[in-house]
N, CA and C atoms as a LAMMPS dump frame, in Angstrom:
ITEM: TIMESTEP
0
ITEM: NUMBER OF ATOMS
612
ITEM: BOX BOUNDS ff ff ff
-5.0000000000000000e+02 5.0000000000000000e+02
-5.0000000000000000e+02 5.0000000000000000e+02
-5.0000000000000000e+02 5.0000000000000000e+02
ITEM: ATOMS id mol type element x y z
1 1 1 N 166.583 312.897 -434.481
2 1 2 C 167.897 313.254 -435.022
3 1 3 C 168.985 312.594 -434.18
4 2 1 N 169.957 311.978 -434.848
5 2 2 C 171.05 311.307 -434.152
6 2 3 C 172.069 312.322 -433.629
7 3 1 N 172.732 311.96 -432.552
8 3 2 C 173.737 312.839 -431.952
9 3 3 C 175.02 312.067 -431.671
10 4 1 N 176.126 312.787 -431.595
11 4 2 C 177.425 312.224 -431.221
12 4 3 C 177.925 312.985 -429.993
13 5 1 N 178.323 312.256 -428.959
14 5 2 C 178.849 312.866 -427.738
15 5 3 C 180.323 312.487 -427.604
16 6 1 N 181.184 313.479 -427.469
17 6 2 C 182.62 313.232 -427.315
18 6 3 C 183.196 314.091 -426.184
19 7 1 N 184.312 313.639 -425.658
20 7 2 C 185.061 314.428 -424.681
21 7 3 C 186.336 314.962 -425.332
22 8 1 N 186.746 316.151 -424.92
23 8 2 C 187.963 316.751 -425.447
24 8 3 C 188.866 317.214 -424.327
25 9 1 N 190.173 317.119 -424.553
26 9 2 C 191.158 317.566 -423.568
27 9 3 C 192.133 318.538 -424.222
28 10 1 N 192.502 319.569 -423.494
29 10 2 C 193.474 320.529 -423.999
30 10 3 C 194.298 321.081 -422.86
31 11 1 N 195.556 321.402 -423.129
32 11 2 C 196.399 321.975 -422.091
33 11 3 C 197.446 322.899 -422.699
34 12 1 N 197.877 323.841 -421.886
35 12 2 C 198.911 324.8 -422.269
36 12 3 C 199.892 324.903 -421.11
37 13 1 N 201.177 324.909 -421.41
38 13 2 C 202.2 325.079 -420.378
39 13 3 C 202.818 326.471 -420.461
40 14 1 N 203.013 327.073 -419.292
41 14 2 C 203.664 328.372 -419.204
42 14 3 C 204.611 328.353 -418.006
43 15 1 N 205.791 328.932 -418.191
44 15 2 C 206.781 328.923 -417.122
45 15 3 C 206.268 329.656 -415.898
46 16 1 N 206.432 329.044 -414.737
47 16 2 C 205.978 329.634 -413.472
48 16 3 C 206.601 331.011 -413.262
49 17 1 N 205.813 331.924 -412.683
50 17 2 C 206.333 333.255 -412.389
51 17 3 C 206.261 333.589 -410.902
52 18 1 N 205.992 332.582 -410.053
53 18 2 C 206.041 332.788 -408.613
54 18 3 C 206.275 331.448 -407.926
55 19 1 N 206.774 331.516 -406.7
56 19 2 C 207.101 330.301 -405.955
57 19 3 C 206.712 330.489 -404.501
58 20 1 N 206.164 329.441 -403.887
59 20 2 C 205.793 329.471 -402.472
60 20 3 C 206.771 328.62 -401.662
61 21 1 N 207.12 329.122 -400.487
62 21 2 C 208.023 328.434 -399.567
63 21 3 C 207.341 328.292 -398.209
64 22 1 N 207.561 327.172 -397.543
65 22 2 C 207.033 326.945 -396.195
66 22 3 C 208.202 326.688 -395.254
67 23 1 N 208.284 327.469 -394.177
68 23 2 C 209.384 327.348 -393.235
69 23 3 C 208.828 327.348 -391.814
70 24 1 N 209.408 326.514 -390.956
71 24 2 C 208.948 326.388 -389.574
72 24 3 C 210.121 326.538 -388.617
73 25 1 N 209.898 327.311 -387.555
74 25 2 C 210.907 327.518 -386.519
75 25 3 C 210.386 326.965 -385.195
76 26 1 N 211.289 326.414 -384.396
77 26 2 C 210.918 325.867 -383.096
78 26 3 C 211.915 326.302 -382.04
79 27 1 N 211.43 326.419 -380.814
80 27 2 C 212.305 326.717 -379.679
81 27 3 C 211.687 326.128 -378.425
82 28 1 N 212.532 325.808 -377.455
83 28 2 C 212.062 325.228 -376.198
84 28 3 C 212.536 326.074 -375.024
85 29 1 N 211.784 325.98 -373.933
86 29 2 C 212.143 326.692 -372.71
87 29 3 C 211.469 326.042 -371.523
88 30 1 N 211.966 326.349 -370.32
89 30 2 C 211.365 325.773 -369.115
90 30 3 C 209.95 326.3 -368.901
91 31 1 N 209.745 327.568 -369.285
92 31 2 C 208.436 328.202 -369.178
93 31 3 C 207.987 328.661 -370.566
94 32 1 N 206.681 328.941 -370.67
95 32 2 C 206.142 329.394 -371.958
96 32 3 C 206.811 330.687 -372.411
97 33 1 N 206.987 331.617 -371.485
98 33 2 C 207.586 332.901 -371.855
99 33 3 C 208.993 332.712 -372.398
100 34 1 N 209.756 331.81 -371.8
101 34 2 C 211.122 331.556 -372.263
102 34 3 C 211.114 330.915 -373.648
103 35 1 N 210.178 329.991 -373.873
104 35 2 C 210.083 329.331 -375.183
105 35 3 C 209.717 330.336 -376.267
106 36 1 N 208.76 331.221 -375.951
107 36 2 C 208.338 332.229 -376.93
108 36 3 C 209.468 333.211 -377.208
109 37 1 N 210.201 333.601 -376.176
110 37 2 C 211.313 334.527 -376.374
111 37 3 C 212.39 333.907 -377.248
112 38 1 N 212.693 332.632 -377.009
113 38 2 C 213.7 331.941 -377.817
114 38 3 C 213.221 331.787 -379.255
115 39 1 N 211.926 331.529 -379.428
116 39 2 C 211.373 331.429 -380.778
117 39 3 C 211.506 332.757 -381.503
118 40 1 N 211.22 333.858 -380.804
119 40 2 C 211.339 335.169 -381.423
120 40 3 C 212.739 335.441 -381.933
121 41 1 N 213.754 334.986 -381.192
122 41 2 C 215.137 335.173 -381.629
123 41 3 C 215.424 334.379 -382.891
124 42 1 N 214.876 333.165 -382.991
125 42 2 C 215.09 332.347 -384.193
126 42 3 C 214.397 332.958 -385.408
127 43 1 N 213.161 333.413 -385.207
128 43 2 C 212.414 334.013 -386.316
129 43 3 C 213.067 335.317 -386.765
130 44 1 N 213.627 336.074 -385.812
131 44 2 C 214.271 337.342 -386.156
132 44 3 C 215.407 337.143 -387.151
133 45 1 N 216.056 335.974 -387.08
134 45 2 C 217.153 335.692 -387.999
135 45 3 C 216.676 335.544 -389.443
136 46 1 N 215.358 335.294 -389.616
137 46 2 C 214.798 335.12 -390.966
138 46 3 C 214.165 336.395 -391.509
139 47 1 N 214.085 337.439 -390.694
140 47 2 C 213.371 338.648 -391.113
141 47 3 C 214 339.312 -392.326
142 48 1 N 215.321 339.202 -392.477
143 48 2 C 215.962 339.803 -393.642
144 48 3 C 215.417 339.194 -394.93
145 49 1 N 215.241 337.881 -394.921
146 49 2 C 214.694 337.201 -396.104
147 49 3 C 213.259 337.643 -396.359
148 50 1 N 212.48 337.771 -395.286
149 50 2 C 211.07 338.132 -395.428
150 50 3 C 210.896 339.573 -395.883
151 51 1 N 211.93 340.382 -395.731
152 51 2 C 211.84 341.784 -396.12
153 51 3 C 212.4 342.093 -397.488
154 52 1 N 212.859 341.089 -398.218
155 52 2 C 213.411 341.325 -399.553
156 52 3 C 212.326 341.789 -400.518
157 53 1 N 212.721 342.579 -401.513
158 53 2 C 211.794 342.987 -402.567
159 53 3 C 211.327 341.747 -403.328
160 54 1 N 210.029 341.7 -403.637
161 54 2 C 209.483 340.559 -404.362
162 54 3 C 209.147 339.379 -403.472
163 55 1 N 209.217 339.557 -402.145
164 55 2 C 208.892 338.491 -401.197
165 55 3 C 207.72 338.946 -400.331
166 56 1 N 206.685 338.128 -400.273
167 56 2 C 205.484 338.447 -399.489
168 56 3 C 205.22 337.325 -398.487
169 57 1 N 204.935 337.694 -397.253
170 57 2 C 204.549 336.711 -396.247
171 57 3 C 203.041 336.48 -396.343
172 58 1 N 202.654 335.265 -396.693
173 58 2 C 201.242 334.937 -396.869
174 58 3 C 200.553 334.637 -395.545
175 59 1 N 201.26 333.957 -394.652
176 59 2 C 200.635 333.602 -393.377
177 59 3 C 201.694 333.293 -392.332
178 60 1 N 201.308 333.492 -391.063
179 60 2 C 202.129 333.11 -389.913
180 60 3 C 201.208 332.452 -388.889
181 61 1 N 201.632 331.318 -388.369
182 61 2 C 200.862 330.644 -387.333
183 61 3 C 201.8 330.232 -386.211
184 62 1 N 201.365 330.446 -384.969
185 62 2 C 202.183 330.155 -383.799
186 62 3 C 201.48 329.133 -382.917
187 63 1 N 202.241 328.149 -382.426
188 63 2 C 201.743 327.177 -381.456
189 63 3 C 202.67 327.197 -380.246
190 64 1 N 202.097 327.17 -379.062
191 64 2 C 202.873 327.064 -377.827
192 64 3 C 202.202 326.004 -376.96
193 65 1 N 202.939 324.989 -376.565
194 65 2 C 202.329 323.953 -375.75
195 65 3 C 203.335 323.345 -374.776
196 66 1 N 202.821 322.763 -373.74
197 66 2 C 203.642 322.118 -372.718
198 66 3 C 204.062 320.731 -373.195
199 67 1 N 205.314 320.38 -372.975
200 67 2 C 205.805 319.048 -373.298
201 67 3 C 205.835 318.205 -372.022
202 68 1 N 205.608 316.922 -372.176
203 68 2 C 205.556 316.026 -371.019
204 68 3 C 206.581 314.905 -371.172
205 69 1 N 207.119 314.485 -370.044
206 69 2 C 208.037 313.357 -370.014
207 69 3 C 207.656 312.492 -368.821
208 70 1 N 207.362 311.248 -369.098
209 70 2 C 206.894 310.322 -368.047
210 70 3 C 205.665 310.872 -367.341
211 71 1 N 204.808 311.546 -368.133
212 71 2 C 203.557 312.051 -367.595
213 71 3 C 203.669 313.335 -366.808
214 72 1 N 204.874 313.934 -366.752
215 72 2 C 205.055 315.161 -366.003
216 72 3 C 205.518 316.293 -366.923
217 73 1 N 205.127 317.545 -366.627
218 73 2 C 205.567 318.675 -367.453
219 73 3 C 207.089 318.741 -367.508
220 74 1 N 207.625 318.916 -368.729
221 74 2 C 209.078 318.959 -368.922
222 74 3 C 209.463 320.157 -369.781
223 75 1 N 208.814 321.29 -369.557
224 75 2 C 209.123 322.479 -370.326
225 75 3 C 208.078 322.759 -371.388
226 76 1 N 208.349 323.763 -372.191
227 76 2 C 207.402 324.188 -373.237
228 76 3 C 208.107 324.282 -374.588
229 77 1 N 207.322 324.104 -375.621
230 77 2 C 207.836 324.25 -376.979
231 77 3 C 206.988 325.266 -377.717
232 78 1 N 207.642 326.176 -378.425
233 78 2 C 206.963 327.196 -379.232
234 78 3 C 207.337 326.991 -380.696
235 79 1 N 206.357 327.068 -381.569
236 79 2 C 206.554 326.831 -382.998
237 79 3 C 205.896 327.936 -383.798
238 80 1 N 206.569 328.396 -384.843
239 80 2 C 205.951 329.346 -385.775
240 80 3 C 206.139 328.839 -387.193
241 81 1 N 205.042 328.751 -387.923
242 81 2 C 205.058 328.323 -389.316
243 81 3 C 204.773 329.53 -390.199
244 82 1 N 205.624 329.736 -391.201
245 82 2 C 205.516 330.903 -392.074
246 82 3 C 205.429 330.433 -393.525
247 83 1 N 204.44 330.951 -394.252
248 83 2 C 204.327 330.675 -395.687
249 83 3 C 204.709 331.932 -396.444
250 84 1 N 205.642 331.779 -397.359
251 84 2 C 206.221 332.909 -398.084
252 84 3 C 205.978 332.735 -399.578
253 85 1 N 205.673 333.833 -400.261
254 85 2 C 205.532 333.808 -401.723
255 85 3 C 206.579 334.726 -402.343
256 86 1 N 207.317 334.181 -403.305
257 86 2 C 208.329 334.945 -404.024
258 86 3 C 207.786 335.247 -405.417
259 87 1 N 207.53 336.517 -405.685
260 87 2 C 206.989 336.924 -406.986
261 87 3 C 208.072 337.443 -407.921
262 88 1 N 209.247 337.742 -407.39
263 88 2 C 210.404 338.1 -408.212
264 88 3 C 211.364 336.923 -408.14
265 89 1 N 211.331 336.068 -409.166
266 89 2 C 212.104 334.835 -409.098
267 89 3 C 213.605 335.07 -409.105
268 90 1 N 214.04 336.266 -409.474
269 90 2 C 215.463 336.582 -409.391
270 90 3 C 215.921 336.614 -407.936
271 91 1 N 214.973 336.765 -407.013
272 91 2 C 215.304 336.82 -405.581
273 91 3 C 215.115 335.472 -404.89
274 92 1 N 214.747 334.43 -405.63
275 92 2 C 214.41 333.157 -404.995
276 92 3 C 215.607 332.518 -404.299
277 93 1 N 216.747 332.447 -404.981
278 93 2 C 217.909 331.801 -404.391
279 93 3 C 218.355 332.532 -403.123
280 94 1 N 218.381 333.859 -403.168
281 94 2 C 218.78 334.615 -401.982
282 94 3 C 217.79 334.4 -400.848
283 95 1 N 216.506 334.376 -401.172
284 95 2 C 215.485 334.154 -400.148
285 95 3 C 215.665 332.801 -399.481
286 96 1 N 215.838 331.758 -400.303
287 96 2 C 216.018 330.418 -399.744
288 96 3 C 217.303 330.327 -398.938
289 97 1 N 218.364 330.937 -399.449
290 97 2 C 219.64 330.897 -398.752
291 97 3 C 219.536 331.534 -397.371
292 98 1 N 218.89 332.702 -397.297
293 98 2 C 218.742 333.39 -396.017
294 98 3 C 217.849 332.6 -395.057
295 99 1 N 216.768 332.041 -395.568
296 99 2 C 215.868 331.266 -394.72
297 99 3 C 216.564 330.024 -394.173
298 100 1 N 217.283 329.315 -395.021
299 100 2 C 217.983 328.117 -394.572
300 100 3 C 219.117 328.477 -393.62
301 101 1 N 219.73 329.637 -393.859
302 101 2 C 220.801 330.08 -392.98
303 101 3 C 220.327 330.454 -391.596
304 102 1 N 219.033 330.692 -391.453
305 102 2 C 218.483 331.022 -390.131
306 102 3 C 218.161 329.773 -389.312
307 103 1 N 218.525 328.6 -389.846
308 103 2 C 218.39 327.325 -389.13
309 103 3 C 216.954 327.009 -388.711
310 104 1 N 216.035 326.897 -389.679
311 104 2 C 214.656 326.53 -389.332
312 104 3 C 214.569 325.066 -388.939
313 105 1 N 213.492 324.725 -388.24
314 105 2 C 213.259 323.323 -387.888
315 105 3 C 212.884 322.513 -389.123
316 106 1 N 212.176 323.14 -390.058
317 106 2 C 211.825 322.466 -391.313
318 106 3 C 211.653 323.507 -392.415
319 107 1 N 211.832 323.046 -393.64
320 107 2 C 211.719 323.926 -394.807
321 107 3 C 211.223 323.091 -395.974
322 108 1 N 210.304 323.642 -396.753
323 108 2 C 209.863 322.965 -397.977
324 108 3 C 209.576 323.992 -399.06
325 109 1 N 209.814 323.598 -400.3
326 109 2 C 209.584 324.475 -401.432
327 109 3 C 210.753 324.4 -402.402
328 110 1 N 210.654 325.073 -403.533
329 110 2 C 209.514 325.925 -403.915
330 110 3 C 208.365 325.137 -404.535
331 111 1 N 207.149 325.654 -404.318
332 111 2 C 205.964 325.171 -405.02
333 111 3 C 205.649 326.198 -406.095
334 112 1 N 205.666 325.772 -407.351
335 112 2 C 205.561 326.702 -408.48
336 112 3 C 204.103 326.967 -408.854
337 113 1 N 203.827 328.201 -409.312
338 113 2 C 202.476 328.539 -409.763
339 113 3 C 202.531 329.749 -410.687
340 114 1 N 201.38 330.062 -411.268
341 114 2 C 201.229 331.234 -412.139
342 114 3 C 200.428 332.301 -411.408
343 115 1 N 200.837 333.554 -411.568
344 115 2 C 200.107 334.653 -410.946
345 115 3 C 198.747 334.855 -411.611
346 116 1 N 198.67 334.611 -412.928
347 116 2 C 197.416 334.829 -413.662
348 116 3 C 197.137 333.646 -414.583
349 117 1 N 196.766 332.494 -414.044
350 117 2 C 196.525 331.301 -414.869
351 117 3 C 195.364 331.475 -415.837
352 118 1 N 194.442 332.411 -415.522
353 118 2 C 193.289 332.606 -416.4
354 118 3 C 193.693 333.102 -417.79
355 119 1 N 194.896 333.703 -417.891
356 119 2 C 195.333 334.206 -419.193
357 119 3 C 195.616 333.084 -420.18
358 120 1 N 195.966 331.898 -419.671
359 120 2 C 196.215 330.765 -420.565
360 120 3 C 195.059 329.77 -420.553
361 121 1 N 194.095 329.972 -419.647
362 121 2 C 192.963 329.055 -419.561
363 121 3 C 192.153 329.027 -420.852
364 122 1 N 191.951 330.198 -421.471
365 122 2 C 191.16 330.268 -422.706
366 122 3 C 191.816 329.449 -423.819
367 123 1 N 193.156 329.443 -423.86
368 123 2 C 193.861 328.649 -424.882
369 123 3 C 193.635 327.159 -424.646
370 124 1 N 193.673 326.756 -423.396
371 124 2 C 193.442 325.348 -423.075
372 124 3 C 192.018 324.941 -423.423
373 125 1 N 191.052 325.817 -423.156
374 125 2 C 189.65 325.526 -423.476
375 125 3 C 189.455 325.376 -424.985
376 126 1 N 190.099 326.244 -425.753
377 126 2 C 189.987 326.159 -427.213
378 126 3 C 190.545 324.829 -427.719
379 127 1 N 191.675 324.414 -427.17
380 127 2 C 192.271 323.14 -427.58
381 127 3 C 191.383 321.96 -427.189
382 128 1 N 190.699 322.057 -426.041
383 128 2 C 189.804 320.981 -425.607
384 128 3 C 188.626 320.836 -426.567
385 129 1 N 188.045 321.972 -426.97
386 129 2 C 186.909 321.931 -427.903
387 129 3 C 187.366 321.409 -429.259
388 130 1 N 188.55 321.83 -429.727
389 130 2 C 189.07 321.337 -431.008
390 130 3 C 189.293 319.838 -430.959
391 131 1 N 189.778 319.352 -429.818
392 131 2 C 189.998 317.92 -429.658
393 131 3 C 188.673 317.167 -429.699
394 132 1 N 187.661 317.69 -429.008
395 132 2 C 186.342 317.055 -428.998
396 132 3 C 185.741 317.034 -430.403
397 133 1 N 185.936 318.117 -431.14
398 133 2 C 185.385 318.187 -432.503
399 133 3 C 186.074 317.17 -433.423
400 134 1 N 187.407 317.043 -433.309
401 134 2 C 188.126 316.07 -434.131
402 134 3 C 187.622 314.654 -433.868
403 135 1 N 187.395 314.351 -432.599
404 135 2 C 186.898 313.019 -432.26
405 135 3 C 185.501 312.794 -432.855
406 136 1 N 184.658 313.819 -432.755
407 136 2 C 183.294 313.694 -433.275
408 136 3 C 183.301 313.529 -434.794
409 137 1 N 184.168 314.272 -435.461
410 137 2 C 184.256 314.145 -436.923
411 137 3 C 184.704 312.745 -437.315
412 138 1 N 185.607 312.174 -436.529
413 138 2 C 186.051 310.811 -436.818
414 138 3 C 184.929 309.803 -436.682
415 139 1 N 184.107 309.952 -435.644
416 139 2 C 182.982 309.037 -435.454
417 139 3 C 181.936 309.223 -436.556
418 140 1 N 181.703 310.477 -436.935
419 140 2 C 180.717 310.739 -437.987
420 140 3 C 181.135 310.078 -439.294
421 141 1 N 182.42 310.212 -439.633
422 141 2 C 182.923 309.599 -440.861
423 141 3 C 182.855 308.078 -440.781
424 142 1 N 183.071 307.539 -439.568
425 142 2 C 183.082 306.083 -439.399
426 142 3 C 181.72 305.467 -439.67
427 143 1 N 180.646 306.233 -439.486
428 143 2 C 179.303 305.701 -439.731
429 143 3 C 178.725 306.235 -441.04
430 144 1 N 179.585 306.815 -441.867
431 144 2 C 179.142 307.267 -443.178
432 144 3 C 178.368 308.564 -443.168
433 145 1 N 178.543 309.386 -442.139
434 145 2 C 177.835 310.662 -442.065
435 145 3 C 178.807 311.819 -441.952
436 146 1 N 178.299 312.968 -441.555
437 146 2 C 179.15 314.14 -441.321
438 146 3 C 178.615 314.895 -440.117
439 147 1 N 179.496 315.701 -439.579
440 147 2 C 179.194 316.384 -438.33
441 147 3 C 178.343 317.624 -438.567
442 148 1 N 177.314 317.775 -437.726
443 148 2 C 176.456 318.947 -437.798
444 148 3 C 176.812 319.97 -436.737
445 149 1 N 175.816 320.705 -436.264
446 149 2 C 176.029 321.79 -435.31
447 149 3 C 176.285 321.266 -433.901
448 150 1 N 176.945 322.108 -433.111
449 150 2 C 177.159 321.812 -431.7
450 150 3 C 175.839 322.022 -430.955
451 151 1 N 175.44 321.02 -430.19
452 151 2 C 174.175 321.079 -429.46
453 151 3 C 174.395 321.444 -427.997
454 152 1 N 175.449 320.887 -427.391
455 152 2 C 175.645 321.07 -425.953
456 152 3 C 177.135 321.002 -425.628
457 153 1 N 177.561 321.827 -424.658
458 153 2 C 178.949 321.846 -424.221
459 153 3 C 178.993 321.971 -422.703
460 154 1 N 179.698 321.072 -422.045
461 154 2 C 179.875 321.158 -420.596
462 154 3 C 181.358 321.064 -420.276
463 155 1 N 181.725 321.6 -419.104
464 155 2 C 183.127 321.723 -418.747
465 155 3 C 183.439 320.96 -417.47
466 156 1 N 184.676 320.399 -417.406
467 156 2 C 185.151 319.725 -416.198
468 156 3 C 186.219 320.587 -415.529
469 157 1 N 186.787 320.072 -414.439
470 157 2 C 187.725 320.87 -413.64
471 157 3 C 189.07 321.035 -414.324
472 158 1 N 189.819 322.064 -413.876
473 158 2 C 191.171 322.325 -414.365
474 158 3 C 192.162 321.472 -413.598
475 159 1 N 193.372 321.353 -414.164
476 159 2 C 194.43 320.59 -413.513
477 159 3 C 195.748 321.333 -413.682
478 160 1 N 196.769 320.952 -412.897
479 160 2 C 198.084 321.613 -413.003
480 160 3 C 199.229 320.626 -412.859
481 161 1 N 200.45 321.027 -413.29
482 161 2 C 201.641 320.189 -413.184
483 161 3 C 202.867 320.953 -413.612
484 162 1 N 203.981 320.277 -413.979
485 162 2 C 205.153 321.017 -414.439
486 162 3 C 206.431 320.21 -414.636
487 163 1 N 207.412 320.832 -415.338
488 163 2 C 208.751 320.28 -415.558
489 163 3 C 209.729 321.428 -415.735
490 164 1 N 211.038 321.25 -415.432
491 164 2 C 211.934 322.394 -415.352
492 164 3 C 212.183 323.144 -416.657
493 165 1 N 212.508 324.433 -416.567
494 165 2 C 212.908 325.253 -417.706
495 165 3 C 214.006 326.226 -417.323
496 166 1 N 213.794 327.562 -417.427
497 166 2 C 214.857 328.55 -417.374
498 166 3 C 215.672 328.575 -416.079
499 167 1 N 216.862 329.215 -416.133
500 167 2 C 217.764 329.24 -414.985
501 167 3 C 217.914 330.629 -414.405
502 168 1 N 218.421 330.721 -413.172
503 168 2 C 218.664 332.009 -412.537
504 168 3 C 219.82 331.87 -411.573
505 169 1 N 220.46 333.004 -411.242
506 169 2 C 221.557 333.039 -410.293
507 169 3 C 221.41 334.259 -409.408
508 170 1 N 221.813 334.141 -408.153
509 170 2 C 221.738 335.264 -407.232
510 170 3 C 222.952 335.249 -406.32
511 171 1 N 223.356 336.397 -405.847
512 171 2 C 224.469 336.509 -404.923
513 171 3 C 224.027 336.051 -403.532
514 172 1 N 224.818 335.161 -402.929
515 172 2 C 224.448 334.615 -401.638
516 172 3 C 224.904 335.541 -400.516
517 173 1 N 224.084 335.635 -399.483
518 173 2 C 224.457 336.422 -398.319
519 173 3 C 225.585 335.715 -397.566
520 174 1 N 226.486 336.48 -396.941
521 174 2 C 227.611 335.919 -396.215
522 174 3 C 227.112 335.043 -395.065
523 175 1 N 227.652 333.82 -394.966
524 175 2 C 227.276 332.925 -393.889
525 175 3 C 226.049 332.086 -394.186
526 176 1 N 225.357 332.348 -395.274
527 176 2 C 224.171 331.576 -395.634
528 176 3 C 224.565 330.484 -396.619
529 177 1 N 223.867 329.349 -396.619
530 177 2 C 224.228 328.256 -397.535
531 177 3 C 223.988 328.635 -398.992
532 178 1 N 224.851 328.123 -399.86
533 178 2 C 224.724 328.359 -401.303
534 178 3 C 223.75 327.325 -401.86
535 179 1 N 222.627 327.793 -402.398
536 179 2 C 221.61 326.873 -402.926
537 179 3 C 221.582 326.864 -404.455
538 180 1 N 222.615 327.445 -405.078
539 180 2 C 222.602 327.595 -406.536
540 180 3 C 222.683 326.271 -407.279
541 181 1 N 223.139 325.207 -406.604
542 181 2 C 223.259 323.904 -407.262
543 181 3 C 222.092 322.968 -406.958
544 182 1 N 221.017 323.504 -406.407
545 182 2 C 219.882 322.659 -406.026
546 182 3 C 218.835 322.517 -407.121
547 183 1 N 219.094 323.091 -408.299
548 183 2 C 218.14 322.951 -409.404
549 183 3 C 216.857 323.72 -409.183
550 184 1 N 216.976 324.992 -408.821
551 184 2 C 215.797 325.796 -408.479
552 184 3 C 215.23 326.536 -409.68
553 185 1 N 215.305 325.941 -410.852
554 185 2 C 214.789 326.584 -412.061
555 185 3 C 213.263 326.59 -412.048
556 186 1 N 212.645 327.69 -412.477
557 186 2 C 211.179 327.725 -412.549
558 186 3 C 210.646 326.634 -413.47
559 187 1 N 209.581 326.009 -413.067
560 187 2 C 208.984 324.934 -413.85
561 187 3 C 207.805 325.441 -414.674
562 188 1 N 207.549 324.812 -415.822
563 188 2 C 206.321 325.134 -416.547
564 188 3 C 205.115 324.626 -415.766
565 189 1 N 204.132 325.457 -415.62
566 189 2 C 202.883 325.071 -414.965
567 189 3 C 201.866 324.741 -416.053
568 190 1 N 201.261 323.581 -415.961
569 190 2 C 200.287 323.156 -416.969
570 190 3 C 198.879 323.581 -416.556
571 191 1 N 198.221 324.318 -417.449
572 191 2 C 196.819 324.685 -417.258
573 191 3 C 196.002 323.856 -418.235
574 192 1 N 195.065 323.067 -417.723
575 192 2 C 194.317 322.118 -418.547
576 192 3 C 192.824 322.414 -418.535
577 193 1 N 192.165 321.912 -419.551
578 193 2 C 190.71 322.018 -419.645
579 193 3 C 190.174 320.721 -420.229
580 194 1 N 188.986 320.348 -419.808
581 194 2 C 188.33 319.139 -420.314
582 194 3 C 186.868 319.458 -420.537
583 195 1 N 186.344 319.04 -421.649
584 195 2 C 184.947 319.35 -421.959
585 195 3 C 184.251 318.133 -422.539
586 196 1 N 182.934 318.167 -422.457
587 196 2 C 182.082 317.165 -423.101
588 196 3 C 181.182 317.897 -424.083
589 197 1 N 181.159 317.413 -425.328
590 197 2 C 180.37 318.079 -426.37
591 197 3 C 179.356 317.119 -426.982
592 198 1 N 178.254 317.692 -427.424
593 198 2 C 177.23 316.922 -428.126
594 198 3 C 176.982 317.59 -429.481
595 199 1 N 177.063 316.807 -430.552
596 199 2 C 176.914 317.318 -431.914
597 199 3 C 175.784 316.577 -432.628
598 200 1 N 175.192 317.22 -433.595
599 200 2 C 174.217 316.517 -434.43
600 200 3 C 174.964 315.705 -435.476
601 201 1 N 174.411 314.547 -435.824
602 201 2 C 174.983 313.694 -436.857
603 201 3 C 174.105 313.785 -438.095
604 202 1 N 174.715 314.202 -439.197
605 202 2 C 173.989 314.33 -440.475
606 202 3 C 174.284 313.1 -441.327
607 203 1 N 173.255 312.376 -441.682
608 203 2 C 173.417 311.193 -442.517
609 203 3 C 173.304 311.584 -443.973
610 204 1 N 174.27 311.202 -444.773
611 204 2 C 174.236 311.5 -446.216
612 204 3 C 173.453 310.446 -446.985
């Protein structure tokens, strides 16, 4: 019995409902204790942002090391890296404003994602199978036959991406930078599926 093997692709976009931020603080001191104490003061300035409703701290990592100049110890540097997740996007602008206002050494984000991507995964899978079936039907017709039953189905990995959509506004804290003009609109996150199908070919 002849068979037709085709690949199918399907994807669904849904507006992101959470955002991740990465912020790093640094401080220096003649001794390790002084560097750590200075770092604590810098991080304390960001605690208000980390305590907002809808904001979760995912991780904190601290590094403390001696700095050298011309091969000799020249003080110490302390660094803390914090990863933050904002699940209430109405609080995103205020969170970013407060974090940036605390004068971090570096800041990156937002990185957009879905809290429950599996809810749209089934739709993407259905579209992938429909795409594979359409391709198989086209090949069957091209050789003067018609498509029979599905024999085999295998799945490939998921993928993600995005482009901007809805807008939001938040009241800025006094003394913190206004980030409302930075284009912080949630992006659609693409959930994709790819499959390989094998069908029987019925010759008329």
